[in-house]
BATOR-800140 format. One record per residue (C-alpha): residue in one letter; x, y, z; residue number from 0. Coordinates in Angstrom, 2 decimals, padded with zeros to 5 digits, m for minus. Example, Ala and Ser with C-alpha at 12.3 -4.5 7.8 and 13.67 -1.06 7.14 Angstrom:
2
+------+---------+---------+---------+-----+
| type |      px |      py |      pz | seq |
+------+---------+---------+---------+-----+
|    A |  012.30 | m004.50 |  007.80 |   0 |
|    S |  013.67 | m001.06 |  007.14 |   1 |
+------+---------+---------+---------+-----+
This chain:
451
+------+---------+---------+---------+-----+
| type |      px |      py |      pz | seq |
+------+---------+---------+---------+-----+
|    M |  000.00 |  000.00 |  000.00 |   0 |
|    T |  001.40 |  003.42 | m000.97 |   1 |
|    T |  001.16 |  006.49 |  001.23 |   2 |
|    A |  000.11 |  009.84 | m000.21 |   3 |
|    P |  002.89 |  012.44 | m000.25 |   4 |
|    A |  002.81 |  014.91 |  002.63 |   5 |
|    H |  002.23 |  017.83 |  000.28 |   6 |
|    T | m000.96 |  016.15 | m001.00 |   7 |
|    G | m002.37 |  016.14 |  002.51 |   8 |
|    F | m001.45 |  019.78 |  002.94 |   9 |
|    L | m003.10 |  020.76 | m000.34 |  10 |
|    R | m006.26 |  018.88 |  000.61 |  11 |
|    N | m006.43 |  020.67 |  003.96 |  12 |
|    A | m005.60 |  024.05 |  002.39 |  13 |
|    R | m008.45 |  023.54 | m000.08 |  14 |
|    A | m010.82 |  022.73 |  002.80 |  15 |
|    V | m009.77 |  025.93 |  004.58 |  16 |
|    L | m010.30 |  028.03 |  001.45 |  17 |
|    V | m013.67 |  026.48 |  000.57 |  18 |
|    L | m014.90 |  027.23 |  004.07 |  19 |
|    G | m012.94 |  030.42 |  004.68 |  20 |
|    L | m013.28 |  032.48 |  001.48 |  21 |
|    P | m017.05 |  033.01 |  001.84 |  22 |
|    L | m016.44 |  034.00 |  005.46 |  23 |
|    V | m013.74 |  036.45 |  004.34 |  24 |
|    G | m016.23 |  037.94 |  001.89 |  25 |
|    S | m018.85 |  038.15 |  004.63 |  26 |
|    H | m016.49 |  039.98 |  006.98 |  27 |
|    V | m015.47 |  042.39 |  004.20 |  28 |
|    A | m019.16 |  043.06 |  003.44 |  29 |
|    Q | m019.85 |  043.61 |  007.15 |  30 |
|    F | m016.99 |  046.10 |  007.26 |  31 |
|    A | m018.44 |  047.78 |  004.16 |  32 |
|    L | m021.61 |  048.56 |  006.16 |  33 |
|    H | m019.51 |  050.74 |  008.45 |  34 |
|    V | m017.73 |  052.39 |  005.50 |  35 |
|    V | m021.05 |  053.13 |  003.75 |  36 |
|    D | m022.47 |  054.84 |  006.85 |  37 |
|    T | m019.29 |  056.89 |  007.28 |  38 |
|    V | m019.19 |  058.05 |  003.66 |  39 |
|    M | m022.91 |  058.84 |  003.36 |  40 |
|    L | m023.06 |  060.73 |  006.66 |  41 |
|    G | m019.91 |  062.58 |  005.61 |  42 |
|    W | m021.73 |  063.72 |  002.48 |  43 |
|    Y | m024.63 |  064.96 |  004.62 |  44 |
|    S | m022.94 |  067.01 |  007.38 |  45 |
|    V | m019.90 |  067.04 |  009.65 |  46 |
|    T | m022.05 |  067.12 |  012.81 |  47 |
|    D | m024.09 |  064.10 |  011.72 |  48 |
|    L | m020.89 |  062.29 |  010.73 |  49 |
|    A | m019.37 |  062.96 |  014.17 |  50 |
|    A | m022.58 |  061.91 |  015.96 |  51 |
|    G | m022.94 |  058.76 |  013.88 |  52 |
|    A | m019.29 |  057.84 |  014.31 |  53 |
|    L | m019.47 |  058.37 |  018.07 |  54 |
|    G | m022.65 |  056.35 |  018.41 |  55 |
|    A | m021.36 |  053.58 |  016.17 |  56 |
|    T | m018.16 |  053.37 |  018.24 |  57 |
|    V | m020.12 |  052.90 |  021.47 |  58 |
|    F | m022.39 |  050.36 |  019.74 |  59 |
|    F | m019.36 |  048.43 |  018.51 |  60 |
|    V | m017.82 |  048.27 |  021.99 |  61 |
|    F | m020.98 |  046.74 |  023.47 |  62 |
|    F | m021.48 |  044.53 |  020.43 |  63 |
|    T | m017.91 |  043.21 |  020.66 |  64 |
|    L | m018.36 |  042.24 |  024.30 |  65 |
|    G | m021.69 |  040.53 |  023.63 |  66 |
|    S | m020.45 |  038.69 |  020.52 |  67 |
|    G | m018.44 |  036.29 |  022.68 |  68 |
|    Y | m021.50 |  034.04 |  022.92 |  69 |
|    A | m021.78 |  033.84 |  019.14 |  70 |
|    H | m018.09 |  033.00 |  018.85 |  71 |
|    A | m018.56 |  030.24 |  021.43 |  72 |
|    V | m021.41 |  028.71 |  019.41 |  73 |
|    M | m019.15 |  028.09 |  016.40 |  74 |
|    P | m016.74 |  025.54 |  017.95 |  75 |
|    L | m019.50 |  023.95 |  020.05 |  76 |
|    V | m021.65 |  023.34 |  016.98 |  77 |
|    A | m018.68 |  022.17 |  014.89 |  78 |
|    T | m017.56 |  019.65 |  017.52 |  79 |
|    N | m021.04 |  018.24 |  018.17 |  80 |
|    A | m022.00 |  018.15 |  014.49 |  81 |
|    A | m018.88 |  016.10 |  013.76 |  82 |
|    G | m020.02 |  013.64 |  016.42 |  83 |
|    D | m023.60 |  013.56 |  015.02 |  84 |
|    N | m024.89 |  014.93 |  018.31 |  85 |
|    D | m027.85 |  016.89 |  016.95 |  86 |
|    A | m029.33 |  017.65 |  020.37 |  87 |
|    E | m026.13 |  019.37 |  021.56 |  88 |
|    V | m025.95 |  021.42 |  018.34 |  89 |
|    R | m029.49 |  022.63 |  019.00 |  90 |
|    R | m028.91 |  023.30 |  022.70 |  91 |
|    A | m025.74 |  025.35 |  022.17 |  92 |
|    T | m027.25 |  027.46 |  019.38 |  93 |
|    R | m030.51 |  028.15 |  021.20 |  94 |
|    M | m028.81 |  029.20 |  024.41 |  95 |
|    G | m026.36 |  031.31 |  022.40 |  96 |
|    M | m029.40 |  033.21 |  021.11 |  97 |
|    W | m030.91 |  033.39 |  024.60 |  98 |
|    L | m027.72 |  034.83 |  026.10 |  99 |
|    S | m027.36 |  037.33 |  023.24 | 100 |
|    L | m030.91 |  038.60 |  023.78 | 101 |
|    L | m030.49 |  038.77 |  027.57 | 102 |
|    Y | m027.27 |  040.74 |  027.15 | 103 |
|    A | m028.99 |  043.11 |  024.70 | 104 |
|    L | m031.73 |  043.83 |  027.26 | 105 |
|    I | m029.16 |  044.52 |  029.99 | 106 |
|    V | m027.22 |  047.09 |  027.93 | 107 |
|    L | m030.26 |  048.73 |  026.26 | 108 |
|    P | m030.66 |  051.45 |  028.96 | 109 |
|    V | m027.18 |  052.75 |  028.10 | 110 |
|    F | m028.40 |  053.44 |  024.58 | 111 |
|    L | m031.75 |  054.88 |  025.61 | 112 |
|    F | m030.15 |  057.42 |  027.98 | 113 |
|    A | m027.04 |  058.13 |  025.94 | 114 |
|    S | m027.40 |  061.91 |  025.46 | 115 |
|    P | m026.62 |  062.92 |  029.07 | 116 |
|    I | m023.86 |  060.28 |  029.22 | 117 |
|    L | m022.19 |  061.69 |  026.09 | 118 |
|    G | m022.59 |  065.22 |  027.45 | 119 |
|    A | m020.94 |  064.24 |  030.73 | 120 |
|    M | m018.03 |  062.84 |  028.70 | 121 |
|    G | m017.27 |  066.34 |  027.45 | 122 |
|    Q | m018.60 |  065.95 |  023.91 | 123 |
|    D | m019.78 |  068.93 |  021.87 | 124 |
|    P | m023.42 |  069.66 |  022.90 | 125 |
|    D | m024.79 |  069.27 |  019.36 | 126 |
|    V | m022.85 |  066.04 |  018.82 | 127 |
|    A | m023.96 |  064.70 |  022.23 | 128 |
|    R | m027.61 |  065.48 |  021.50 | 129 |
|    L | m027.58 |  064.01 |  018.00 | 130 |
|    G | m025.35 |  061.10 |  019.02 | 131 |
|    G | m027.78 |  060.30 |  021.83 | 132 |
|    A | m030.70 |  060.32 |  019.39 | 133 |
|    Y | m028.74 |  058.01 |  017.09 | 134 |
|    M | m027.93 |  055.61 |  019.94 | 135 |
|    S | m031.48 |  055.57 |  021.29 | 136 |
|    M | m032.54 |  054.12 |  017.93 | 137 |
|    V | m029.58 |  051.92 |  017.08 | 138 |
|    G | m029.69 |  050.33 |  020.53 | 139 |
|    F | m032.76 |  048.36 |  019.49 | 140 |
|    G | m030.61 |  046.67 |  016.86 | 141 |
|    I | m028.02 |  045.15 |  019.18 | 142 |
|    G | m030.25 |  042.16 |  020.00 | 143 |
|    P | m030.97 |  041.27 |  016.35 | 144 |
|    A | m027.31 |  041.92 |  015.45 | 145 |
|    L | m026.04 |  039.52 |  018.12 | 146 |
|    V | m028.56 |  036.81 |  017.20 | 147 |
|    V | m027.44 |  037.23 |  013.58 | 148 |
|    M | m023.89 |  036.58 |  014.78 | 149 |
|    V | m025.04 |  033.40 |  016.52 | 150 |
|    L | m026.79 |  032.19 |  013.36 | 151 |
|    K | m023.74 |  033.00 |  011.24 | 152 |
|    S | m021.59 |  030.96 |  013.63 | 153 |
|    Y | m024.11 |  028.10 |  013.56 | 154 |
|    L | m024.26 |  028.05 |  009.76 | 155 |
|    A | m020.49 |  028.41 |  009.35 | 156 |
|    A | m019.89 |  025.51 |  011.73 | 157 |
|    L | m022.22 |  023.41 |  009.57 | 158 |
|    E | m020.25 |  024.59 |  006.49 | 159 |
|    R | m023.16 |  026.64 |  005.13 | 160 |
|    T | m021.01 |  029.69 |  004.43 | 161 |
|    Q | m022.43 |  030.78 |  001.07 | 162 |
|    V | m025.71 |  031.95 |  002.61 | 163 |
|    V | m023.72 |  033.91 |  005.21 | 164 |
|    L | m021.79 |  035.66 |  002.43 | 165 |
|    W | m024.69 |  036.55 |  000.16 | 166 |
|    T | m027.00 |  037.63 |  002.95 | 167 |
|    T | m024.34 |  040.05 |  004.21 | 168 |
|    V | m023.71 |  041.37 |  000.69 | 169 |
|    G | m027.45 |  041.90 |  000.28 | 170 |
|    A | m027.52 |  043.77 |  003.58 | 171 |
|    V | m024.96 |  046.25 |  002.23 | 172 |
|    F | m027.23 |  047.18 | m000.67 | 173 |
|    V | m030.30 |  047.40 |  001.57 | 174 |
|    N | m028.31 |  049.71 |  003.87 | 175 |
|    I | m027.28 |  051.95 |  000.98 | 176 |
|    G | m030.88 |  052.22 | m000.24 | 177 |
|    I | m032.39 |  053.06 |  003.15 | 178 |
|    N | m029.57 |  055.51 |  003.93 | 179 |
|    Y | m030.24 |  057.26 |  000.61 | 180 |
|    L | m033.90 |  057.64 |  001.50 | 181 |
|    L | m033.68 |  058.56 |  005.18 | 182 |
|    I | m030.37 |  060.41 |  005.57 | 183 |
|    F | m031.02 |  062.80 |  002.68 | 184 |
|    G | m034.83 |  062.71 |  002.51 | 185 |
|    N | m035.06 |  061.53 | m001.09 | 186 |
|    F | m038.32 |  060.51 | m002.85 | 187 |
|    G | m040.49 |  062.22 | m000.27 | 188 |
|    F | m039.04 |  060.45 |  002.77 | 189 |
|    P | m038.19 |  062.54 |  005.86 | 190 |
|    E | m034.66 |  063.98 |  005.96 | 191 |
|    M | m033.23 |  062.52 |  009.18 | 192 |
|    G | m029.43 |  062.61 |  008.90 | 193 |
|    A | m027.75 |  060.43 |  011.54 | 194 |
|    R | m031.13 |  059.25 |  012.87 | 195 |
|    G | m031.93 |  057.94 |  009.40 | 196 |
|    A | m028.67 |  055.99 |  009.40 | 197 |
|    A | m029.65 |  054.47 |  012.76 | 198 |
|    I | m033.02 |  053.36 |  011.40 | 199 |
|    A | m031.25 |  051.90 |  008.37 | 200 |
|    S | m028.88 |  049.95 |  010.61 | 201 |
|    V | m031.69 |  048.44 |  012.69 | 202 |
|    T | m033.69 |  047.61 |  009.56 | 203 |
|    V | m030.70 |  045.86 |  008.00 | 204 |
|    Q | m030.09 |  043.84 |  011.16 | 205 |
|    V | m033.73 |  042.71 |  011.29 | 206 |
|    F | m033.67 |  041.93 |  007.55 | 207 |
|    T | m030.55 |  039.79 |  007.96 | 208 |
|    L | m032.02 |  038.05 |  011.00 | 209 |
|    V | m035.22 |  037.10 |  009.15 | 210 |
|    I | m033.30 |  035.71 |  006.15 | 211 |
|    L | m030.86 |  033.64 |  008.19 | 212 |
|    L | m033.50 |  032.42 |  010.64 | 213 |
|    A | m035.74 |  031.27 |  007.81 | 214 |
|    Y | m032.83 |  029.51 |  006.13 | 215 |
|    A | m031.65 |  027.85 |  009.34 | 216 |
|    A | m035.12 |  026.73 |  010.43 | 217 |
|    W | m036.65 |  025.53 |  007.18 | 218 |
|    L | m033.87 |  024.36 |  004.88 | 219 |
|    P | m034.55 |  020.59 |  004.55 | 220 |
|    A | m030.91 |  019.66 |  005.26 | 221 |
|    L | m031.01 |  021.61 |  008.54 | 222 |
|    R | m034.44 |  020.60 |  009.82 | 223 |
|    R | m032.88 |  017.70 |  011.70 | 224 |
|    Y | m031.64 |  020.19 |  014.32 | 225 |
|    H | m035.18 |  021.51 |  015.12 | 226 |
|    L | m033.69 |  024.88 |  015.98 | 227 |
|    L | m036.91 |  026.75 |  016.81 | 228 |
|    I | m039.06 |  024.00 |  018.29 | 229 |
|    R | m039.91 |  024.97 |  021.90 | 230 |
|    F | m037.40 |  027.81 |  021.63 | 231 |
|    W | m038.95 |  029.49 |  024.70 | 232 |
|    R | m037.94 |  026.65 |  027.03 | 233 |
|    P | m034.79 |  027.42 |  029.06 | 234 |
|    D | m031.91 |  024.94 |  029.11 | 235 |
|    W | m029.90 |  026.05 |  032.14 | 236 |
|    Q | m027.09 |  023.53 |  031.70 | 237 |
|    A | m026.47 |  024.52 |  028.08 | 238 |
|    L | m026.88 |  028.20 |  028.92 | 239 |
|    R | m024.16 |  027.93 |  031.57 | 240 |
|    M | m021.89 |  026.04 |  029.16 | 241 |
|    V | m022.19 |  028.70 |  026.44 | 242 |
|    H | m021.78 |  031.50 |  028.99 | 243 |
|    V | m018.65 |  029.99 |  030.59 | 244 |
|    M | m017.08 |  029.57 |  027.15 | 245 |
|    G | m018.40 |  032.79 |  025.61 | 246 |
|    Y | m017.77 |  035.57 |  028.10 | 247 |
|    P | m013.95 |  035.13 |  028.04 | 248 |
|    I | m014.06 |  035.40 |  024.24 | 249 |
|    G | m016.00 |  038.66 |  024.50 | 250 |
|    L | m013.54 |  040.05 |  027.04 | 251 |
|    A | m010.56 |  039.02 |  024.90 | 252 |
|    L | m012.08 |  040.75 |  021.86 | 253 |
|    L | m012.81 |  043.80 |  023.99 | 254 |
|    A | m009.19 |  043.86 |  025.19 | 255 |
|    E | m007.93 |  044.01 |  021.59 | 256 |
|    T | m010.55 |  046.55 |  020.53 | 257 |
|    G | m009.75 |  048.61 |  023.61 | 258 |
|    L | m006.05 |  048.63 |  022.75 | 259 |
|    F | m006.76 |  050.25 |  019.39 | 260 |
|    A | m009.29 |  052.64 |  020.96 | 261 |
|    A | m006.70 |  053.70 |  023.55 | 262 |
|    S | m004.14 |  054.20 |  020.79 | 263 |
|    S | m006.61 |  056.51 |  019.05 | 264 |
|    V | m006.94 |  058.57 |  022.23 | 265 |
|    M | m003.14 |  058.88 |  022.49 | 266 |
|    M | m002.86 |  059.84 |  018.83 | 267 |
|    G | m005.44 |  062.57 |  019.46 | 268 |
|    W | m003.06 |  064.07 |  022.05 | 269 |
|    L | m000.61 |  064.60 |  019.18 | 270 |
|    G | m003.03 |  066.68 |  017.12 | 271 |
|    K | m005.90 |  066.26 |  014.69 | 272 |
|    E | m003.62 |  065.64 |  011.70 | 273 |
|    T | m001.87 |  062.77 |  013.52 | 274 |
|    L | m005.23 |  061.36 |  014.55 | 275 |
|    A | m006.45 |  061.62 |  010.96 | 276 |
|    A | m003.40 |  059.69 |  009.69 | 277 |
|    H | m003.90 |  057.10 |  012.41 | 278 |
|    S | m007.59 |  056.69 |  011.54 | 279 |
|    I | m006.81 |  056.22 |  007.85 | 280 |
|    A | m004.12 |  053.64 |  008.58 | 281 |
|    L | m006.49 |  051.76 |  010.92 | 282 |
|    E | m009.23 |  051.68 |  008.26 | 283 |
|    I | m006.79 |  050.15 |  005.77 | 284 |
|    T | m005.36 |  047.59 |  008.19 | 285 |
|    A | m008.85 |  046.64 |  009.43 | 286 |
|    M | m009.96 |  045.86 |  005.88 | 287 |
|    F | m006.99 |  043.55 |  005.27 | 288 |
|    F | m007.52 |  041.96 |  008.70 | 289 |
|    M | m010.91 |  040.68 |  007.53 | 290 |
|    V | m009.05 |  038.05 |  005.48 | 291 |
|    H | m007.30 |  036.69 |  008.58 | 292 |
|    L | m010.57 |  036.79 |  010.52 | 293 |
|    G | m012.32 |  034.66 |  007.89 | 294 |
|    L | m009.47 |  032.16 |  007.79 | 295 |
|    S | m009.44 |  032.09 |  011.59 | 296 |
|    N | m013.16 |  031.22 |  011.60 | 297 |
|    A | m012.47 |  028.42 |  009.12 | 298 |
|    G | m009.67 |  027.18 |  011.38 | 299 |
|    T | m012.05 |  027.20 |  014.36 | 300 |
|    V | m014.61 |  025.07 |  012.51 | 301 |
|    L | m012.11 |  022.57 |  011.10 | 302 |
|    V | m010.25 |  022.20 |  014.40 | 303 |
|    G | m013.57 |  021.87 |  016.24 | 304 |
|    R | m014.78 |  019.19 |  013.82 | 305 |
|    A | m011.54 |  017.25 |  014.19 | 306 |
|    K | m011.90 |  017.50 |  017.97 | 307 |
|    G | m015.43 |  016.14 |  017.70 | 308 |
|    R | m014.14 |  013.12 |  015.73 | 309 |
|    G | m011.27 |  012.63 |  018.18 | 310 |
|    D | m008.80 |  012.94 |  015.26 | 311 |
|    T | m005.77 |  014.77 |  016.67 | 312 |
|    E | m003.71 |  014.40 |  013.48 | 313 |
|    A | m006.47 |  015.96 |  011.38 | 314 |
|    L | m006.71 |  018.73 |  013.98 | 315 |
|    R | m003.00 |  019.51 |  013.64 | 316 |
|    A | m003.18 |  019.34 |  009.84 | 317 |
|    A | m006.13 |  021.76 |  009.68 | 318 |
|    A | m004.33 |  024.20 |  011.99 | 319 |
|    R | m001.11 |  024.02 |  009.94 | 320 |
|    A | m002.92 |  024.61 |  006.65 | 321 |
|    S | m004.92 |  027.54 |  008.07 | 322 |
|    L | m001.79 |  029.10 |  009.54 | 323 |
|    V |  000.27 |  028.79 |  006.36 | 324 |
|    L | m002.49 |  030.38 |  004.26 | 325 |
|    S | m002.88 |  033.24 |  006.74 | 326 |
|    L |  000.87 |  033.87 |  006.84 | 327 |
|    G |  000.92 |  033.86 |  003.03 | 328 |
|    V | m001.77 |  036.56 |  003.03 | 329 |
|    A |  000.25 |  038.49 |  005.62 | 330 |
|    L |  003.37 |  038.46 |  003.44 | 331 |
|    F |  001.33 |  039.62 |  000.45 | 332 |
|    T | m000.14 |  042.42 |  002.60 | 333 |
|    V |  003.35 |  043.52 |  003.65 | 334 |
|    A |  004.25 |  043.98 | m000.02 | 335 |
|    V |  001.04 |  045.92 | m000.69 | 336 |
|    Y |  001.68 |  048.24 |  002.26 | 337 |
|    V |  005.27 |  048.95 |  001.23 | 338 |
|    I |  004.52 |  049.50 | m002.47 | 339 |
|    F |  001.12 |  051.19 | m002.39 | 340 |
|    A |  001.10 |  053.01 |  000.96 | 341 |
|    E |  001.02 |  056.49 | m000.56 | 342 |
|    T | m001.74 |  055.59 | m003.01 | 343 |
|    M | m003.95 |  053.99 | m000.34 | 344 |
|    V | m003.58 |  056.85 |  002.16 | 345 |
|    G | m004.21 |  059.41 | m000.57 | 346 |
|    L | m007.58 |  057.85 | m001.42 | 347 |
|    F | m008.96 |  059.04 |  001.93 | 348 |
|    L | m008.05 |  062.70 |  001.35 | 349 |
|    S | m009.30 |  065.36 | m001.00 | 350 |
|    P | m006.64 |  066.41 | m003.58 | 351 |
|    D | m006.98 |  070.03 | m002.44 | 352 |
|    D | m006.88 |  069.29 |  001.30 | 353 |
|    P | m004.33 |  071.74 |  002.76 | 354 |
|    E | m003.22 |  069.20 |  005.39 | 355 |
|    R | m002.60 |  066.48 |  002.80 | 356 |
|    S |  001.16 |  067.14 |  002.72 | 357 |
|    F |  001.44 |  066.35 |  006.45 | 358 |
|    I | m001.07 |  063.51 |  006.75 | 359 |
|    I |  000.13 |  061.39 |  003.81 | 360 |
|    P |  003.80 |  061.01 |  004.92 | 361 |
|    L |  002.68 |  060.17 |  008.46 | 362 |
|    G |  000.09 |  057.72 |  007.17 | 363 |
|    I |  002.77 |  056.06 |  005.02 | 364 |
|    S |  005.08 |  055.67 |  008.04 | 365 |
|    L |  002.26 |  054.13 |  010.06 | 366 |
|    L |  001.44 |  051.66 |  007.29 | 367 |
|    W |  005.10 |  050.66 |  007.14 | 368 |
|    V |  004.95 |  049.93 |  010.87 | 369 |
|    A |  001.72 |  048.02 |  010.19 | 370 |
|    A |  003.65 |  045.94 |  007.67 | 371 |
|    L |  005.89 |  044.84 |  010.55 | 372 |
|    F |  002.97 |  043.58 |  012.64 | 373 |
|    Q |  001.18 |  041.73 |  009.83 | 374 |
|    L |  002.79 |  038.41 |  010.74 | 375 |
|    A |  002.07 |  038.92 |  014.45 | 376 |
|    D | m001.51 |  040.09 |  013.82 | 377 |
|    S | m002.31 |  037.15 |  011.55 | 378 |
|    A | m000.63 |  034.68 |  013.92 | 379 |
|    Q | m002.54 |  035.87 |  017.01 | 380 |
|    A | m005.86 |  035.81 |  015.14 | 381 |
|    M | m005.26 |  032.26 |  013.95 | 382 |
|    A | m004.14 |  031.04 |  017.38 | 383 |
|    M | m007.26 |  032.52 |  018.96 | 384 |
|    G | m009.37 |  030.67 |  016.41 | 385 |
|    F | m007.58 |  027.37 |  017.00 | 386 |
|    L | m007.94 |  027.66 |  020.78 | 387 |
|    R | m011.66 |  028.30 |  020.43 | 388 |
|    G | m011.82 |  025.19 |  018.27 | 389 |
|    I | m010.54 |  023.09 |  021.20 | 390 |
|    H | m012.87 |  024.99 |  023.59 | 391 |
|    D | m010.04 |  026.85 |  025.37 | 392 |
|    T | m011.13 |  030.45 |  026.01 | 393 |
|    R | m010.36 |  031.46 |  029.61 | 394 |
|    Q | m006.56 |  031.42 |  029.48 | 395 |
|    P | m006.46 |  033.13 |  026.05 | 396 |
|    M | m008.54 |  035.94 |  027.59 | 397 |
|    L | m005.86 |  036.50 |  030.23 | 398 |
|    I | m003.08 |  036.31 |  027.65 | 399 |
|    A | m004.85 |  038.93 |  025.54 | 400 |
|    A | m005.38 |  041.28 |  028.48 | 401 |
|    V | m001.75 |  041.05 |  029.61 | 402 |
|    S | m000.29 |  041.31 |  026.09 | 403 |
|    Y | m002.38 |  044.28 |  024.99 | 404 |
|    W | m002.79 |  046.30 |  028.18 | 405 |
|    L |  000.27 |  045.50 |  030.31 | 406 |
|    I |  002.78 |  045.17 |  027.45 | 407 |
|    G |  001.54 |  046.87 |  024.26 | 408 |
|    L | m000.10 |  049.97 |  025.68 | 409 |
|    P |  002.67 |  051.00 |  028.13 | 410 |
|    I |  005.37 |  050.45 |  025.50 | 411 |
|    G |  003.38 |  052.50 |  023.00 | 412 |
|    Y |  003.05 |  055.33 |  025.49 | 413 |
|    G |  006.72 |  055.14 |  026.45 | 414 |
|    L |  007.99 |  055.13 |  022.85 | 415 |
|    G |  005.49 |  057.72 |  021.65 | 416 |
|    F |  005.70 |  060.27 |  024.44 | 417 |
|    L |  008.65 |  059.59 |  026.74 | 418 |
|    L |  011.10 |  058.85 |  023.92 | 419 |
|    G |  009.52 |  061.29 |  021.49 | 420 |
|    L |  008.73 |  058.90 |  018.61 | 421 |
|    E |  005.13 |  060.18 |  018.64 | 422 |
|    G |  002.70 |  058.32 |  016.34 | 423 |
|    V |  005.23 |  055.80 |  015.08 | 424 |
|    G |  006.14 |  054.97 |  018.69 | 425 |
|    V |  002.50 |  054.36 |  019.60 | 426 |
|    W |  002.21 |  051.95 |  016.67 | 427 |
|    F |  005.38 |  050.12 |  017.71 | 428 |
|    G |  003.55 |  049.53 |  020.99 | 429 |
|    L |  000.76 |  047.86 |  019.00 | 430 |
|    V |  003.37 |  045.68 |  017.27 | 431 |
|    T |  004.80 |  044.62 |  020.63 | 432 |
|    G |  001.42 |  043.76 |  022.14 | 433 |
|    L |  000.30 |  041.74 |  019.13 | 434 |
|    T |  003.62 |  039.90 |  018.97 | 435 |
|    A |  003.48 |  038.98 |  022.66 | 436 |
|    A | m000.07 |  037.68 |  022.24 | 437 |
|    A |  000.82 |  035.69 |  019.11 | 438 |
|    I |  003.78 |  033.95 |  020.77 | 439 |
|    A |  001.94 |  033.10 |  024.00 | 440 |
|    L | m001.23 |  031.90 |  022.26 | 441 |
|    H |  000.64 |  029.64 |  019.83 | 442 |
|    I |  002.72 |  028.13 |  022.63 | 443 |
|    R | m000.50 |  027.32 |  024.48 | 444 |
|    F | m002.24 |  025.79 |  021.46 | 445 |
|    W |  000.58 |  023.59 |  020.19 | 446 |
|    R |  001.36 |  022.35 |  023.71 | 447 |
|    A | m002.32 |  021.52 |  024.23 | 448 |
|    I | m002.46 |  019.26 |  021.14 | 449 |
|    A |  001.05 |  017.76 |  021.46 | 450 |
+------+---------+---------+---------+-----+
């Protein structure tokens, strides 16, 4: 009997990662496009509405990130149990993921409903605080649907139904553009609502996406075996506790990373509005490229989780290796893009006649060159997080993330940027350090766990 060459096994696993991961990459890019669309269209309307919408969206994203831990926990739980043909556990984990998401949304809703005085107390411009509060009081009703959508996307991805996730998200982008056009600007006789119109559009899109995915998940013949909505109202305290124990550390780890970048934005603001503008542009560019790693990380979570469910450690290792190699390949390609096209990409965000263009572009280029340095670390930490979720390890990675980002990355960024006078570039070197520390520690933990 002949044995297949090692490279054949790698190619087979790489193909599995791409088949599963590319639609998820597209879905993440489309999800990011929703944010870009709101930013651009509000920018066309007015600066005040843009500032209010951006402020409200930032607060929404912080709460959404924390609550999304339950959805991220559903993905490996469903993948593992589906691989073991344990339909009841698939159903239990997904249902209680939706329960926890809705309970969390109810808990945080008052923050959105009473946002105006909170924003005012934070020292925001009175007009921005008032309008931002109005935006948040509307968009807050969308956090429940948005989190349940995340749970359903995780459920469907774990069952390798990624095409519907992709095309539903793409459709949501076009629905968002259409409703924004009607309600932000008051076209075709609709009321002109500015930022409030964008909030209504966001909630409508989230409900639209929820209805599509819920209908698909509940009534597609191939998925009816899981009986997802039958007796949905009945609590399952054991499963709820399981999803909570696995999910809340994921949410906190995601919040730690998001908080690192938010804190870096605050520090960049201390250096002036031009520095903050360059930082914001560089973050937008790096966030878009990061969507590729996020999609591949999700694929790694599913494939590792399925191998765990089958008890196949060698397949688990092979799936992780293939996912990691593909992500690192994307990282190297991204490094080349940043180095070669940095000026072009930064320039796209600025008007040709902007008087501050001559200052912002060189700084933006230098930040993207620093970003090129952390591509390998950023991709590696994202993949390791995904692999660890696949083997249901979330608590220790949460602690690693908190220490790496807040006790290593942030202080070094402050020290290099302000104490040593490297300013914006120094702050970004702090990001590099934090991401690198997380990547090393997370990979050591994963590969030791499956040795």
